[in-house]
C-alpha positions as CSV (number, residue, x, y, z in Angstrom):
1,X,4.4,69.1,7.9
2,X,2.0,72.0,7.7
3,X,3.4,74.9,5.6
4,X,3.6,78.2,7.5
5,X,1.4,81.0,6.2
6,X,3.3,83.9,4.6
7,X,3.2,87.3,6.3
8,X,1.2,89.1,3.4
9,X,-1.4,86.3,3.4
10,X,-1.7,86.4,7.2
11,X,-2.1,90.1,7.3
12,X,-4.8,89.9,4.5
13,X,-6.7,87.2,6.4
14,X,-6.7,89.3,9.6
15,X,-7.9,92.4,7.7
16,X,-10.8,90.4,6.2
17,X,-11.7,89.0,9.6
18,X,-11.6,92.4,11.2
19,X,-13.7,93.9,8.4
20,X,-16.3,91.1,8.7
21,X,-16.5,91.6,12.4
22,X,-17.0,95.4,11.9
23,X,-19.9,94.7,9.5
24,X,-21.5,92.3,11.9
25,X,-21.0,94.0,15.2
26,X,-20.3,97.6,14.3
27,X,-17.3,99.6,15.4
28,X,-17.4,99.3,19.2
29,X,-13.6,99.0,19.3
30,X,-13.3,102.5,17.9
31,X,-16.4,104.5,19.0
32,X,-16.9,107.8,17.3
33,X,-17.0,110.0,20.4
34,X,-17.0,113.2,18.5
35,X,-20.7,112.9,17.8
36,X,-21.6,112.5,21.4
37,X,-23.5,115.2,23.3
38,X,-21.2,116.7,25.9
39,X,-24.1,117.7,28.1
40,X,-25.2,114.1,28.5
41,X,-21.9,113.2,30.3
42,X,-22.3,114.1,34.0
43,X,-19.7,112.9,36.4
44,X,-20.3,112.1,40.1
45,X,-17.9,115.0,40.9
46,X,-19.9,117.5,38.9
47,X,-23.2,116.3,40.4
48,X,-21.9,116.9,43.9
49,X,-21.2,120.5,42.9
50,X,-24.7,121.1,41.4
51,X,-27.6,122.6,43.3
52,X,-30.9,120.8,43.4
53,X,-32.3,123.3,40.9
54,X,-29.4,122.7,38.5
55,X,-29.9,118.9,38.8
56,X,-33.6,119.2,38.0
57,X,-32.9,121.6,35.1
58,X,-30.3,119.1,33.7
59,X,-32.7,116.2,34.0
60,X,-35.4,118.2,32.2
61,X,-33.1,118.9,29.3
62,X,-32.4,115.1,29.0
63,X,-36.1,114.3,29.1
64,X,-36.8,117.0,26.4
65,X,-34.2,115.6,24.1
66,X,-35.5,112.0,24.4
67,X,-39.0,113.3,23.9
68,X,-38.0,115.2,20.7
69,X,-36.3,112.0,19.4
70,X,-39.0,109.5,20.3
71,X,-42.2,111.6,20.5
72,X,-42.9,110.2,23.9
73,X,-44.1,113.0,26.2
74,X,-41.4,114.2,28.5
75,X,-43.6,113.7,31.6
76,X,-43.9,110.0,30.9
77,X,-40.1,109.6,30.7
78,X,-39.7,111.7,33.8
79,X,-42.3,109.6,35.7
80,X,-40.5,106.3,34.9
81,X,-37.2,107.9,35.9
82,X,-38.6,109.3,39.1
83,X,-40.1,106.0,40.1
84,X,-36.8,104.3,39.5
85,X,-35.1,106.9,41.7
86,X,-37.5,105.9,44.5
87,X,-36.7,102.2,44.0
88,X,-33.0,102.9,44.3
89,X,-33.6,104.8,47.5
90,X,-35.5,101.8,48.9
91,X,-33.0,99.2,47.6
92,X,-29.6,100.9,47.4
93,X,-27.6,97.7,47.6
94,X,-29.6,95.7,45.0
95,X,-29.6,98.6,42.5
96,X,-26.1,100.0,43.0
97,X,-24.7,102.1,40.1
98,X,-22.4,105.1,39.7
99,X,-23.9,108.4,40.7
100,X,-25.7,110.0,37.7
101,X,-28.6,112.3,36.8
102,X,-31.0,109.4,35.9
103,X,-32.4,106.8,38.1
104,X,-33.3,104.1,35.6
105,X,-31.5,100.8,36.5
106,X,-31.1,97.8,34.3
107,X,-28.8,95.0,35.3
108,X,-26.2,93.5,32.9
109,X,-28.4,90.6,31.6
110,X,-31.2,92.9,30.8
111,X,-29.0,95.5,29.2
112,X,-26.7,93.3,27.2
113,X,-29.0,90.3,26.6
114,X,-29.8,87.3,28.7
115,X,-27.6,84.9,26.6
116,X,-24.9,87.4,25.7
117,X,-21.6,85.9,26.8
118,X,-20.2,89.4,27.4
119,X,-22.0,90.8,30.4
120,X,-20.2,94.1,29.9
121,X,-21.1,94.4,26.2
122,X,-21.4,98.0,25.1
123,X,-21.8,97.4,21.3
124,X,-25.3,98.3,20.2
125,X,-25.2,95.8,17.3
126,X,-24.2,92.7,19.4
127,X,-26.5,93.7,22.2
128,X,-29.4,93.8,19.7
129,X,-28.5,90.3,18.4
130,X,-29.0,89.0,22.0
131,X,-32.2,91.0,22.5
132,X,-30.7,93.3,25.1
133,X,-32.3,96.6,25.9
134,X,-29.1,98.7,25.7
135,X,-28.9,101.3,23.0
136,X,-26.8,104.2,22.0
137,X,-28.6,107.4,22.8
138,X,-25.7,109.8,23.0
139,X,-24.3,109.2,19.5
140,X,-20.9,108.0,20.6
141,X,-21.3,104.5,19.1
142,X,-21.5,102.8,22.4
143,X,-24.4,101.6,24.6
144,X,-23.1,102.5,28.0
145,X,-25.2,101.2,30.9
146,X,-24.3,104.2,33.0
147,X,-24.6,107.0,30.4
148,X,-27.7,109.1,31.1
149,X,-28.7,109.5,27.5
150,X,-28.1,105.9,26.7
151,X,-30.2,104.7,29.6
152,X,-33.1,107.0,28.9
153,X,-33.1,106.3,25.2
154,X,-33.0,102.6,25.9
155,X,-36.1,102.8,28.2
156,X,-37.9,105.1,25.7
157,X,-37.2,102.6,22.9
158,X,-38.7,99.8,25.0
159,X,-41.8,101.9,25.6
160,X,-42.1,102.6,21.9
161,X,-42.5,98.9,21.1
162,X,-46.0,99.0,22.5
163,X,-47.2,102.3,20.9
164,X,-47.7,106.0,21.7
165,X,-51.0,106.2,23.5
166,X,-51.6,106.4,27.2
167,X,-53.1,102.9,27.2
168,X,-50.0,101.6,25.3
169,X,-47.8,103.3,28.0
170,X,-49.6,101.4,30.8
171,X,-49.3,98.1,28.9
172,X,-45.6,98.7,28.4
173,X,-45.1,99.4,32.1
174,X,-46.9,96.2,33.0
175,X,-44.8,94.2,30.6
176,X,-41.6,95.7,32.0
177,X,-42.4,95.6,35.8
178,X,-45.1,92.9,36.0
179,X,-46.3,94.8,39.1
180,X,-49.6,96.7,39.2
181,X,-48.2,98.9,42.0
182,X,-45.4,100.1,39.7
183,X,-47.8,100.8,36.9
184,X,-50.1,102.8,39.3
185,X,-47.2,104.9,40.7
186,X,-45.7,105.8,37.4
187,X,-49.1,106.8,36.0
188,X,-49.7,109.0,39.1
189,X,-46.3,110.6,38.7
190,X,-46.9,111.2,35.0
191,X,-50.2,112.9,35.8
192,X,-48.5,115.3,38.3
193,X,-45.8,116.2,35.9
194,X,-48.2,116.8,33.0
195,X,-50.4,119.0,35.2
196,X,-47.7,121.3,36.5
197,X,-45.2,121.1,33.6
198,X,-42.3,121.1,36.0
199,X,-40.0,118.7,37.9
200,X,-39.8,120.9,41.0
201,X,-42.8,119.7,43.0
202,X,-41.1,119.4,46.4
203,X,-43.1,122.1,48.3
204,X,-44.7,121.0,51.6
205,X,-47.1,122.4,54.2
206,X,-47.9,121.5,57.8
207,X,-51.2,119.5,57.9
208,X,-53.0,122.1,60.0
209,X,-52.9,125.9,59.5
210,X,-50.0,127.1,61.7
211,X,-52.3,129.9,62.9
212,X,-54.7,127.3,64.4
213,X,-54.8,126.1,68.0
214,X,-53.1,122.6,68.1
215,X,-50.6,120.5,70.0
216,X,-48.6,117.4,69.2
217,X,-45.6,115.4,70.3
218,X,-43.8,112.3,69.0
219,X,-46.2,109.4,69.5
220,X,-44.8,107.1,66.8
221,X,-44.3,103.5,68.0
222,X,-46.4,103.8,71.2
223,X,-48.8,101.0,71.9
224,X,-52.5,100.8,70.8
225,X,-55.0,98.2,72.0
226,X,-58.3,98.7,70.1
227,X,-58.7,95.9,67.5
228,X,-55.7,94.0,69.0
229,X,-52.3,95.1,70.2
230,X,-50.4,97.2,67.6
231,X,-48.0,100.1,67.5
232,X,-49.0,103.7,66.7
233,X,-47.8,104.4,63.1
234,X,-48.0,108.2,63.1
235,X,-48.3,111.4,65.0
236,X,-51.5,112.7,66.7
237,X,-52.1,116.4,66.3
238,X,-54.8,117.5,68.8
239,X,-57.0,120.4,67.6
240,X,-60.7,121.5,68.0
241,X,-63.4,119.9,65.9
242,X,-63.6,121.4,62.4
243,X,-60.0,122.6,62.2
244,X,-59.0,122.4,58.5
245,X,-56.8,119.5,57.5
246,X,-54.5,120.3,54.6
247,X,-52.4,118.3,52.1
248,X,-48.8,118.3,53.1
249,X,-47.6,117.8,49.5
250,X,-48.2,117.8,45.8
251,X,-49.8,114.5,45.2
252,X,-52.7,112.3,44.0
253,X,-55.6,111.2,46.1
254,X,-55.2,107.5,46.3
255,X,-57.8,106.5,48.9
256,X,-60.8,108.2,50.4
257,X,-63.5,106.7,52.7
258,X,-64.0,104.8,55.9
259,X,-61.6,102.6,57.8
260,X,-62.6,100.9,61.1
261,X,-59.4,102.1,62.8
262,X,-58.9,105.4,61.1
263,X,-62.5,106.4,60.6
264,X,-63.0,108.9,57.8
265,X,-59.6,108.9,56.2
266,X,-57.8,110.0,53.1
267,X,-54.5,108.8,51.5
268,X,-52.3,110.9,49.2
269,X,-49.3,109.7,47.1
270,X,-46.4,112.1,46.5
271,X,-43.6,112.0,43.9
272,X,-41.2,110.4,46.4
273,X,-43.5,107.4,46.5
274,X,-44.6,108.2,50.0
275,X,-48.2,107.7,51.1
276,X,-49.6,110.4,53.4
277,X,-52.3,109.1,55.7
278,X,-54.9,111.5,57.3
279,X,-57.3,109.8,59.8
280,X,-60.1,110.4,62.2
281,X,-61.6,113.2,60.1
282,X,-64.9,114.8,60.7
283,X,-65.5,114.9,57.0
284,X,-63.9,115.5,53.6
285,X,-63.7,118.4,51.2
286,X,-66.8,117.7,49.1
287,X,-65.2,118.5,45.7
288,X,-62.2,116.1,46.4
289,X,-62.3,112.7,44.7
290,X,-60.1,109.7,44.3
291,X,-57.5,110.4,41.6
292,X,-57.6,114.2,42.1
293,X,-54.4,116.2,42.2
294,X,-53.7,118.2,45.4
295,X,-51.2,120.9,46.3
296,X,-49.5,121.8,49.6
297,X,-51.8,123.6,51.9
298,X,-55.0,122.6,50.1
299,X,-57.9,121.8,52.4
300,X,-58.8,118.1,52.2
301,X,-61.0,117.7,55.3
302,X,-61.5,118.7,58.9
303,X,-60.3,117.4,62.3
304,X,-62.7,115.0,64.0
305,X,-62.9,111.9,66.2
306,X,-64.2,109.3,63.8
307,X,-63.1,105.6,63.9
308,X,-62.8,102.6,66.2
309,X,-66.1,101.1,64.9
310,X,-68.5,100.8,62.0
311,X,-69.0,103.6,59.5
312,X,-70.1,106.8,61.3
313,X,-68.6,106.0,64.7
314,X,-67.6,109.2,66.5
315,X,-66.4,110.4,69.8
316,X,-64.4,107.5,71.3
317,X,-61.4,109.8,71.8
318,X,-60.7,113.5,71.8
319,X,-60.7,115.2,68.4
320,X,-57.3,115.0,66.6
321,X,-55.7,114.3,63.3
322,X,-53.7,111.1,63.0
323,X,-51.0,111.8,60.4
324,X,-48.9,108.9,59.1
325,X,-46.4,108.5,56.3
326,X,-45.4,105.3,54.5
327,X,-42.7,104.5,52.0
328,X,-43.2,102.1,49.1
329,X,-40.5,99.6,48.3
330,X,-42.1,98.5,45.1
331,X,-43.6,95.3,46.7
332,X,-44.6,96.5,50.2
333,X,-45.0,99.7,52.3
334,X,-43.7,100.5,55.7
335,X,-44.3,103.4,58.1
336,X,-41.7,105.7,59.5
337,X,-41.8,108.4,62.1
338,X,-43.3,111.6,60.6
339,X,-42.5,113.8,63.6
340,X,-39.2,115.2,62.3
341,X,-40.9,116.1,59.0
342,X,-43.8,117.8,60.7
343,X,-41.5,119.9,62.9
344,X,-39.5,120.9,59.7
345,X,-42.6,121.8,57.7
346,X,-44.1,123.7,60.6
347,X,-40.9,125.7,61.1
348,X,-40.5,126.4,57.4
349,X,-44.1,127.7,57.1
350,X,-43.8,129.9,60.1
351,X,-40.5,131.3,58.7
352,X,-42.2,132.0,55.3
353,X,-45.1,133.8,57.0
354,X,-42.7,135.9,59.1
355,X,-40.6,136.8,56.0
356,X,-43.8,137.8,54.1
357,X,-45.0,140.0,56.9
358,X,-41.6,141.7,57.0
359,X,-41.7,142.4,53.3
360,X,-45.2,143.8,53.6
361,X,-44.6,146.4,56.3
C-alpha cells in the first residue's frame, strides 16, 4: 500500500511547484496592478460620455506614449489604428470587441498564440512561448486583449520586428495583412497625419462653391444604358462649364486621368477609407498629381461633359459633375448614396458663411 504524504512535505512540494510555475510563466495569477497607467483604462460607459474632441485627444495621448516607448512615429501607429477602425465599421460582427478607444483587433489565436491551449491567456510569458502577439503595455503584468495600451503596444512591437524606416513599415504591414490594399490605405493615412500633425481631419465641403449656380437631386440607383445596363452610383450636380470642382474632404489623390464612362475623373481617399469620385470634368487643376494631399474646398478641376467614349470625348450630355462615394471593406469596395452627405455638407457650409457674415457686420 502506498504511504500517504505528510502535510509538511505536501505543502513544501506545492510551494516548489508554484515557485517553478512563477519563474516559467511569470505572475499572471497576481498581477501588479499598481504599476498600470490609470489613463489607459477607458470603459464603455466613460466613452459614451466623452465628446469626439475628448476621444481624439485621449487617442493622441495613447499614440504619443507608445511612440515614446518604441520610437515609432505616432502618425504610423495612428494610421494602423484608424485603418482598423474602418475595418470594424465594415465588418462589425466578425470583429466584435468591447467598446474602447483603439480599433486594432486581434483574435484569440493571434493574441495568445496559435497552439496555445488557453485561448484566453493573458500571461505575457506564456503568450510569448506560443509566439502570440499579446504583450503588456500598461504595466499591470497582464496582456489584456481589450486593454488600449496593451493592444497598441502589441501592434507596435510587431512593427518593430521589421525595423524603423518607412520601407520597413510597409514590409511589416504586408507581412501582417498580406493585402496590398491595406498597405496602401495605411500609408495614405500615415501621410495625412504626418502632414497635418492632428487626428481631427473630419472637415468637409460641398463639391461646388455654394455661391455658384447649380442644381441636383437624388439620382443614385437610377438606370444607365451606355456601355451596358447599370445603375447610377452617385449624384449628378448640374452646373455651367468651368464651375470649380472642389475636394469634399482631407484626403490623398488616388487616381487621376481618363475613364470611358467618367471621362476626365479624379479619385480621392479620405481617412474613413472612403473613395470620393469626381467625373465628367472639363479638366484638372494643373498642379495636382497622384499622391498629393488635398483639403476640403480645394479646387481639383472644373465641371465639364467628358466621357462616354475614347479620351477627349465631350458633349454627349449636359455639363455636370458626377459625384460618387465608395466604402472599402478591405477586400472590395461598394458604393452608397452620397445625396444625404451632400445635403449635409451644403447646409453646414451655408451656415458657416452666414455665421461669418454676422460676425463681420
